[in-house]
C-alpha positions as CSV (number, residue, x, y, z in Angstrom):
1,M,42.5,30.0,-78.7
2,S,45.5,30.1,-75.8
3,E,46.4,31.6,-72.5
4,R,49.0,33.8,-75.0
5,T,46.3,34.6,-77.6
6,A,43.6,35.3,-75.3
7,P,44.2,39.2,-74.6
8,S,44.8,39.8,-77.8
9,L,41.9,38.1,-78.9
10,V,39.6,40.3,-76.5
11,K,41.2,43.6,-77.8
12,L,40.7,42.5,-81.4
13,D,37.2,42.0,-81.0
14,E,37.1,45.4,-79.3
15,L,38.7,46.7,-82.4
16,L,36.6,44.9,-84.3
17,A,33.4,46.7,-82.7
18,A,34.7,50.4,-82.8
19,I,35.2,49.7,-86.8
20,K,31.6,48.6,-87.1
21,T,31.0,51.6,-85.6
22,L,31.9,53.9,-88.8
23,P,30.0,55.2,-91.3
24,A,28.9,52.6,-94.0
25,S,31.7,52.7,-97.0
26,S,34.1,50.8,-99.0
27,A,37.0,51.6,-96.8
28,K,34.8,50.7,-93.7
29,D,34.4,47.0,-95.4
30,E,38.1,46.8,-96.4
31,I,39.4,47.7,-92.8
32,L,36.7,45.4,-91.2
33,E,37.8,42.3,-93.8
34,T,41.4,42.9,-92.9
35,T,40.8,43.1,-89.4
36,E,38.7,39.8,-89.1
37,A,41.6,38.4,-91.4
38,L,44.2,39.5,-88.5
39,R,42.2,38.0,-85.9
40,R,42.3,34.6,-87.8
41,A,46.0,34.9,-88.3
42,V,46.4,35.5,-84.3
43,A,43.7,32.5,-83.3
44,A,46.2,30.6,-85.6
45,F,49.3,31.8,-84.4
46,H,50.3,32.7,-87.8
47,M,53.2,34.9,-87.6
48,E,53.7,36.1,-90.5
49,A,50.4,36.6,-91.6
50,I,49.7,38.6,-88.1
51,R,52.7,40.7,-88.9
52,F,51.2,41.2,-92.6
53,R,47.5,41.9,-91.4
54,M,48.6,44.5,-88.9
55,Y,51.3,46.4,-91.4
56,S,47.6,46.3,-93.5
57,V,45.4,47.5,-91.0
58,E,47.4,50.0,-89.3
59,R,47.7,51.4,-92.8
60,Q,44.0,51.4,-93.4
61,L,43.0,53.1,-89.8
62,R,45.8,55.8,-90.2
63,K,44.3,56.5,-93.7
64,D,40.9,56.8,-92.6
65,G,42.0,59.0,-89.4
66,N,39.3,57.2,-86.8
67,A,41.2,58.1,-83.4
68,K,38.7,55.3,-81.4
69,C,39.6,52.7,-83.9
70,Q,43.5,53.9,-84.2
71,E,43.9,53.3,-80.1
72,A,42.0,50.1,-80.2
73,F,44.6,49.0,-82.8
74,E,47.3,49.9,-80.7
75,S,45.9,48.2,-77.4
76,V,45.9,45.2,-79.8
77,R,49.7,45.8,-80.9
78,H,50.5,46.3,-77.1
79,E,48.7,42.7,-76.2
80,L,50.5,41.1,-79.2
81,E,54.2,42.2,-78.4
82,T,53.4,41.4,-74.5
83,A,52.6,37.9,-75.8
84,G,55.7,37.6,-77.6
85,F,54.7,38.4,-81.4
86,H,56.4,40.5,-83.6
87,T,53.9,43.1,-85.5
88,R,56.3,45.2,-87.2
89,S,58.3,43.9,-90.0
90,H,61.6,45.9,-88.6
91,A,62.6,47.6,-85.3
92,A,61.0,50.7,-84.9
93,P,63.3,54.0,-84.4
94,G,65.4,53.6,-80.7
95,Q,64.5,49.8,-80.3
96,T,67.2,47.1,-80.6
97,T,66.2,43.6,-81.9
């Protein structure tokens, strides 16, 4: 862990805690596994894995619809982007690259 990734890892731990409160299901298990993989990617500074896992976690959380988890995920995205990590495979509408 570095100073650059520390805030993101804190937010990821908060997201993981929120996911663990979800009712037991195969969807929860899948989200948890993917989010744990995202945490490992951030800890390892693996840029491509971060982008891929962010996409996967976001897709799974949108399908699940849990507002608390989605809010925690957006906090993770904010911290990663503040640290200089690219979390999307393309620029969002209205953004320049």
